[in-house]
N, C-alpha and C positions, 0 to 999 in steps of 0.2 A: 741688315743690308743684304741685298740679293747678290748671289755669286753666279747668276746666270750670265753667260758671256754674250753680250749684245753690243758689240762695238759699232760705232757709226761708220757708214760706208765712205763718206767723203772727208773724214778727219785725218789729215796727214800725220797727226801725232799718234794715231792708232790704226795702222794699216790692217786691212782685212786678211784673214787666213782662210784656209780651205774649210775649216770647221765652223766658220761663222754662220749664223742664221740670217740668210740674205733677206728674207721677208721681214725680219724684225728690225733691221738696221735703220730704215727711214723713220720708224716710230721713235727710237731713242734719239736719233740725230735731230729730229724736230723738237723733242721735248726738252733736251738739255739746255739750249739757249734760253728758253722761257724760264726754266728753273733757276739758272744763274741770274737772269734778270730780276726775278722775284727776290732772291737773296740780296742783291744790291739795292733794290728799292726799299726792302725792309730795313736794311742797315741805314739807309738815308733817312727814313722816317724816324728811326730811333735816335739819330743824331739831333733831329729837331727837338725831340722831347727830352734829350739828355741833360738839358740845363744850359743857361746862357754863359756861364763862366767856363771857358775852355781849360783843360788840364795844362799845367806848365811843362817846361822842357824836361824837368827832372822828376816828373810825376810817375806813379806806378802805371798809369794808363799809357803814357808816351813810351815808357820803357818796355812795357809789354808789347805794344804795337810794333816797335822796332825789332825787338828780339824775336817775337813770334814770326815776323815776316822773314827773318833770316832762317829761323828754324824750319818754317814751311818750305823755303826755297831748297833746302837740302833734301827734304822729304820728296819733293817733286823730282829732283835729280835722281834720287835712288829709285823712284818708281819708273822713270824713263829707262834706267839701266836694266831693271829686271824685265820690263816689257820687251826690250830688244833682245834679251838673252834667253827668254823662255817661250815655249809654245803651249804652255798649260793654260787652258781657258780661264779657270777661276783666278789664277794668279794674275793673268793679264787684265782681267776685269777689275780686280782689286787695285792694280797699278793705275788703271785708267781713272777709277774713282778718286784715288789719292791725288792724281795730277789735276783733275778738274776741281775737286772740292778745295784743296789747299791753295791752288792758284787763285781761285775766286776769293777765298778768305784773305789771302795776301793783298789782293786789291782793295779789300775793305780796310785793312790796317793802314795802307798808304793813304786811302781816302780820309780816314780819321785824322791823320797827321796834317794833311793839307787843310782840312776843315778847322783844325785847332791852330793853324798858323805856325806849325812847327816843321823843322827840317826832318827829312826822312832818315837821315843818318845822324849819329851823335858820337862825340869823343868819349863818352862815358863807357866804362867796361861793361861787358855782358852781365846781365842780371843785377846791375847796380840798383835797379828799382826795387829789388827784394832785400836790399841791405837792411839788416836789423829785423827782418821778418821771417828768416829761414827760407827753406825751399819747399813749402807746401808739405807733401807727404813723402818727399824723397828721403832715402836713407842717407846718413852722413857719408857713406862710401860712394854712393851714386852722385851726390852733390859735389863731393871733392873731385871725383873723376871728371865731371863736367867743367869745373873751374880750373882743374889742372890743364885741360885742353884749351883754356881761354874761350870757352864756348858755353852754350846753354846746356842744361841737363839732357842727356840722351843723345846728343849729337855724335855722329860717327867721326872718327879720326880720319885724317887724310890717307893713312895707310889702309884703313878699312874701306874707304871709298875706292881706292885703287884696286883692292881685292874684288870688290863688287863689280867694278867695270870690266875686270878681266875674266870673271867667272861666267860659265855657260850652263844651260840646262838645269838639272836638279841641284847642282852645287850653287848656282846663282840663286835659285829659289830659296834654298835653306838659308844662305847668308843674308839675303834680302829680308826674309821673315824675321830672323834673329835681330838684325840691325833695326828694322822698322818697329818691332815690338818695343825695343828699348827707346827708340826715338819717340814713339807715341807716349810711352810712360813719362818721358821728359816733358812733352807737350801738355799732358794731363796735369803734371805737377805745376807747370807755369800757369795754366789756365785756372787751376784751383787757387793759386796764390793771388792772382789779380781779382778773382771773385771776392776774396776776403778784404782786399785793399781798396776797392773802388765803390763809389755810390752812383756811378753813371749806368743807366739801364742798358744802353747799347753795348757797353763793354761787358757787363755781367751776362747779357743775353748770349752774345757770341762766344764768350769764354765757357759758359755752361754747355753750349752746343758742342764745343770742342771736347770737353770732358766726356759728354755722353757718346758722341760719335766715335772718338778714338778709343774709348774703353770697349765699345762694341767691336771695333776692328781688332783690338788686341786679342779678344776672345776668339775671333775668327782665325787670326793668324796663328794662334797657339794650336788650334785644330789642324790647320794646314801643316804645321811642323810635325805634329804627332803622326799625321798620315804619311809623312816622309821619314819616320823613325828618328826624328831629331828633337832637341829640347831648346827652349829659349835660353838666352844669356841670363845671368843673375839679375833679378829685378832691381830697379833703382827706387821702387816705391815700397813703402811699408805696407804690411798686410792690412 
């Protein structure tokens, strides 16, 4: 993933800074909607070939879609927080990529549920779809931490979110990177879990894309942390 800062000129979610490459902004601004459109179209085509029998309300596919939509929503909130608190180009570029990618994927999850005739919310507890199947590659400590919070693996606590919203500059960057690495580890764990449990190609395809993309971003964020003299939080994934 590129770390070159090329924010769009007219996107209110990513205001321009003095360091922006003005000449490059229109190119990315024009390309991004087309990219998002291709992702949505591809997801729609996979829905068609995914089979005629829709997953049930308690299926791994439905649980994954609902839980990952919630998981992604927090990641987007965290990315907005650091974007507003930092002037560092690569950090802001990473935040923008997380905002756009995970917002788009969240839309796909909601589209699946609608296509399957299911509600977008459920009374079932988080991660119930993994009941009896473990938590992918998560350590027992990491999984227990997620469940103790009543949330998915890797989710930030309300207190951690408050700290991130209040932080500024380098402190905000370090805290964001630490929390987002753990958050991505939880997302990778969930995606690996549904890959093992589903036979629907559209679910497997997007879940594997999440594994690959977020694993690459974890590596990048660890590099960013080292450059700031900081270390990640204890990993919730087994080696």
